[in-house]
Backbone as a chain_set.jsonl record, in Angstrom:
{"seq": "XXXXXXXXXXXXXXXXXXXXXXXXXXXXXXXXXXXXXXXXXXXXXXXXXXXXXXXXXXXXXXXXXXXXXXXXXXX", "coords": {"N": [[-18.024, -17.046, 3.164], [-16.265, -14.671, 1.586], [-13.2, -12.74, 2.217], [-12.952, -10.136, 1.3], [-16.428, -10.348, 1.137], [-17.459, -10.956, 3.912], [-15.966, -7.961, 4.568], [-18.244, -5.958, 3.436], [-20.013, -6.499, 4.058], [-20.248, -5.906, 6.304], [-19.927, -3.291, 6.564], [-22.329, -2.491, 4.903], [-24.564, -3.454, 6.638], [-23.665, -2.018, 9.644], [-22.161, -4.045, 10.908], [-19.345, -5.521, 12.998], [-17.237, -6.65, 11.349], [-15.672, -10.197, 10.505], [-13.036, -11.283, 10.897], [-12.271, -8.492, 11.63], [-10.52, -6.017, 13.391], [-9.789, -5.775, 15.987], [-9.04, -8.321, 16.028], [-7.556, -9.296, 13.648], [-5.253, -7.421, 13.993], [-3.132, -7.901, 15.9], [-2.977, -10.486, 14.862], [-1.649, -10.022, 13.615], [0.598, -8.57, 14.144], [2.249, -10.943, 15.678], [2.442, -12.787, 13.086], [4.68, -11.051, 11.614], [6.798, -10.418, 13.678], [7.545, -13.207, 13.514], [9.146, -12.737, 11.459], [10.687, -11.022, 11.754], [12.491, -12.236, 13.953], [13.459, -14.918, 12.649], [15.66, -13.592, 10.876], [17.243, -13.315, 12.263], [19.202, -15.817, 13.451], [19.105, -18.106, 16.621], [19.416, -16.247, 18.432], [18.138, -14.531, 21.218], [15.334, -13.016, 21.482], [13.342, -10.682, 23.022], [10.884, -9.396, 23.048], [8.284, -6.958, 23.382], [5.621, -5.395, 23.487], [4.432, -2.886, 24.496], [6.223, -0.991, 23.756], [6.521, -1.429, 21.649], [8.991, -1.999, 19.922], [12.339, -4.344, 20.579], [13.503, -5.576, 23.936], [16.555, -4.756, 24.535], [17.383, -4.785, 21.866], [18.695, -3.275, 19.265], [19.086, -3.809, 16.517], [17.949, -5.792, 15.803], [15.364, -4.343, 16.904], [15.157, -2.575, 14.703], [14.434, -3.142, 12.632], [11.177, -3.015, 12.463], [10.175, -1.153, 12.198], [10.26, 2.33, 10.051], [12.738, 4.603, 8.921], [11.455, 7.612, 7.469], [12.22, 9.813, 4.993], [12.67, 13.497, 5.168], [10.479, 15.195, 5.857], [7.88, 13.557, 5.545], [5.604, 11.173, 6.603], [4.048, 8.581, 7.974], [0.616, 8.997, 9.825]], "CA": [[-18.163, -15.672, 2.746], [-14.874, -14.209, 1.183], [-13.083, -11.248, 3.232], [-14.416, -9.136, 0.623], [-17.915, -9.971, 0.94], [-17.518, -9.829, 4.876], [-16.381, -6.37, 4.578], [-18.849, -5.735, 2.486], [-21.989, -6.79, 4.473], [-19.6, -4.957, 7.747], [-20.313, -1.977, 5.823], [-23.363, -2.335, 4.663], [-24.956, -4.02, 8.175], [-23.316, -1.7, 10.477], [-21.787, -4.729, 12.211], [-18.581, -6.137, 13.448], [-16.897, -7.643, 10.433], [-15.396, -11.506, 11.21], [-11.513, -11.071, 11.678], [-12.678, -7.407, 12.552], [-8.796, -5.288, 13.289], [-8.896, -6.393, 17.362], [-8.091, -9.873, 15.93], [-6.157, -9.422, 12.92], [-4.314, -6.644, 14.258], [-2.637, -8.24, 16.661], [-2.463, -11.516, 14.639], [-0.657, -9.757, 12.267], [2.138, -8.454, 15.169], [2.692, -11.984, 15.49], [3.653, -12.636, 11.814], [5.771, -10.013, 11.898], [7.668, -10.819, 14.844], [8.014, -14.361, 13.274], [9.673, -12.466, 9.975], [11.949, -10.263, 12.443], [13.569, -13.458, 14.175], [14.043, -15.203, 11.434], [16.43, -12.547, 10.744], [18.859, -13.46, 13.765], [18.778, -17.102, 14.249], [20.267, -18.822, 17.409], [19.69, -14.846, 19.493], [16.627, -14.919, 21.617], [14.48, -12.0, 21.157], [12.481, -10.489, 24.073], [9.498, -8.467, 22.357], [8.669, -5.327, 24.533], [4.881, -4.919, 23.044], [3.789, -2.033, 24.719], [7.302, -0.058, 23.625], [7.063, -1.954, 20.376], [10.461, -2.597, 20.386], [12.789, -6.066, 21.1], [14.366, -5.323, 25.228], [17.955, -4.085, 24.852], [18.168, -4.831, 20.927], [18.522, -2.65, 18.797], [19.634, -4.239, 15.286], [16.459, -6.584, 15.404], [14.078, -3.51, 16.951], [15.263, -1.118, 13.978], [13.201, -3.803, 11.451], [10.201, -3.221, 13.515], [9.711, 0.745, 11.643], [11.142, 2.195, 9.33], [13.28, 6.333, 8.944], [11.317, 8.071, 6.587], [12.445, 10.875, 4.14], [12.168, 14.404, 6.181], [8.534, 15.722, 5.697], [7.69, 12.629, 5.373], [5.452, 10.468, 7.982], [3.03, 7.757, 8.211], [0.365, 8.991, 10.759]], "C": [[-16.253, -15.567, 3.088], [-14.847, -12.705, 2.474], [-13.454, -10.177, 2.241], [-15.899, -8.457, 0.889], [-18.277, -9.568, 2.575], [-16.792, -8.413, 4.93], [-16.828, -6.075, 4.185], [-19.937, -5.485, 3.454], [-21.081, -6.085, 6.32], [-19.847, -4.008, 7.458], [-21.705, -1.598, 6.033], [-24.444, -2.414, 6.533], [-24.538, -2.803, 9.191], [-22.427, -2.484, 11.454], [-20.251, -5.225, 12.287], [-18.229, -6.908, 12.172], [-15.909, -9.284, 11.294], [-13.652, -11.843, 11.809], [-11.32, -9.562, 10.923], [-10.484, -6.703, 13.334], [-8.029, -5.963, 15.078], [-8.518, -7.688, 16.888], [-6.79, -9.584, 15.069], [-4.793, -8.633, 13.405], [-2.862, -7.359, 15.267], [-2.295, -9.971, 16.165], [-0.764, -11.272, 13.864], [0.526, -9.256, 12.843], [2.784, -9.572, 14.849], [3.738, -12.614, 14.181], [4.648, -12.598, 11.881], [7.114, -10.152, 12.524], [8.036, -11.862, 14.69], [9.501, -14.081, 11.784], [10.953, -11.579, 10.403], [13.029, -11.27, 13.168], [13.693, -14.361, 13.498], [15.612, -14.291, 11.037], [17.381, -12.486, 11.574], [18.152, -14.882, 14.501], [19.819, -16.646, 15.848], [20.02, -17.273, 18.495], [18.301, -15.059, 19.761], [16.268, -13.066, 21.654], [13.644, -11.649, 22.379], [12.173, -9.201, 23.55], [8.847, -7.995, 23.971], [6.851, -4.729, 23.446], [3.935, -3.493, 23.175], [4.493, -0.572, 24.577], [7.159, -0.929, 22.275], [8.022, -2.078, 19.765], [11.364, -4.255, 21.275], [13.777, -4.956, 22.686], [15.372, -5.714, 25.019], [18.211, -4.385, 23.269], [18.068, -3.894, 19.456], [18.244, -2.553, 17.434], [18.112, -4.961, 15.375], [14.88, -5.101, 15.788], [13.734, -2.098, 15.595], [14.624, -2.181, 12.486], [11.761, -3.803, 11.857], [10.085, -1.985, 12.65], [10.566, 1.205, 10.448], [11.726, 3.65, 9.279], [12.186, 6.775, 7.432], [11.69, 9.715, 6.407], [11.885, 12.096, 5.255], [10.959, 14.962, 5.544], [8.024, 15.566, 5.18], [6.848, 12.14, 6.565], [4.04, 9.509, 7.805], [1.653, 8.233, 9.978], [0.158, 10.121, 10.726]], "O": [[-15.453, -15.948, 3.943], [-15.664, -12.066, 3.137], [-14.332, -9.367, 2.538], [-16.403, -7.334, 0.916], [-18.938, -8.58, 2.894], [-17.465, -7.659, 5.633], [-16.196, -5.066, 3.875], [-20.596, -4.453, 3.583], [-21.765, -5.958, 7.335], [-20.187, -3.431, 8.491], [-22.209, -0.823, 6.845], [-24.807, -1.487, 7.257], [-25.597, -2.564, 9.771], [-21.981, -2.006, 12.497], [-19.9, -5.331, 11.112], [-18.964, -7.861, 11.914], [-15.604, -9.306, 12.486], [-13.262, -12.443, 12.811], [-10.559, -9.35, 9.979], [-9.525, -7.438, 13.571], [-6.908, -6.334, 15.428], [-7.539, -8.18, 17.449], [-5.6, -9.583, 15.386], [-3.634, -9.028, 13.276], [-1.686, -7.077, 15.036], [-1.555, -10.678, 16.849], [0.338, -11.788, 13.68], [1.559, -9.416, 12.193], [3.691, -9.58, 14.017], [4.947, -12.835, 14.117], [5.506, -13.454, 12.093], [8.223, -10.029, 12.005], [8.947, -12.148, 15.468], [10.372, -14.841, 11.358], [11.96, -11.409, 9.714], [14.24, -11.136, 12.994], [14.557, -14.99, 14.108], [16.642, -14.963, 11.058], [18.278, -11.643, 11.581], [17.303, -15.104, 15.364], [20.606, -15.753, 16.163], [20.671, -17.391, 19.533], [17.458, -15.545, 19.008], [17.071, -12.155, 21.856], [13.137, -12.681, 22.817], [12.876, -8.191, 23.55], [8.911, -8.454, 25.111], [6.952, -3.719, 22.749], [3.078, -3.079, 22.393], [4.031, 0.519, 24.912], [8.306, -1.01, 21.836], [7.74, -2.393, 18.609], [10.988, -4.93, 22.234], [14.463, -3.949, 22.505], [15.566, -6.92, 25.171], [19.42, -4.274, 23.063], [17.126, -4.1, 18.692], [17.504, -1.693, 16.955], [17.178, -4.356, 14.849], [13.824, -4.971, 15.169], [12.86, -1.241, 15.459], [14.466, -1.648, 11.388], [11.135, -4.793, 11.48], [9.06, -2.455, 12.156], [11.453, 0.505, 9.96], [10.833, 4.278, 9.848], [12.316, 6.102, 6.409], [11.554, 10.605, 7.247], [10.96, 11.877, 6.038], [10.929, 14.95, 4.313], [7.457, 16.299, 4.37], [7.227, 12.589, 7.647], [3.004, 10.07, 7.447], [1.922, 7.745, 11.075], [-0.227, 10.708, 11.738]]}, "num_chains": 1, "name": "protein.A"}
């Protein structure tokens, strides 16, 4: 079944989706870390998942999040 059908089934039946956030969240994190790493070829990056930052690399860490205008936030 499609992702949309799986989501609708999970919502309707109150069951867990096949690719819920416990699976898809870490998978997305890995993919996005690869995107950051491609911007820093030849540089070894060490990811600290607890801090959501690259250890000792402010330039790479800046790629992980974003600065919001005053008065705006996500969360």
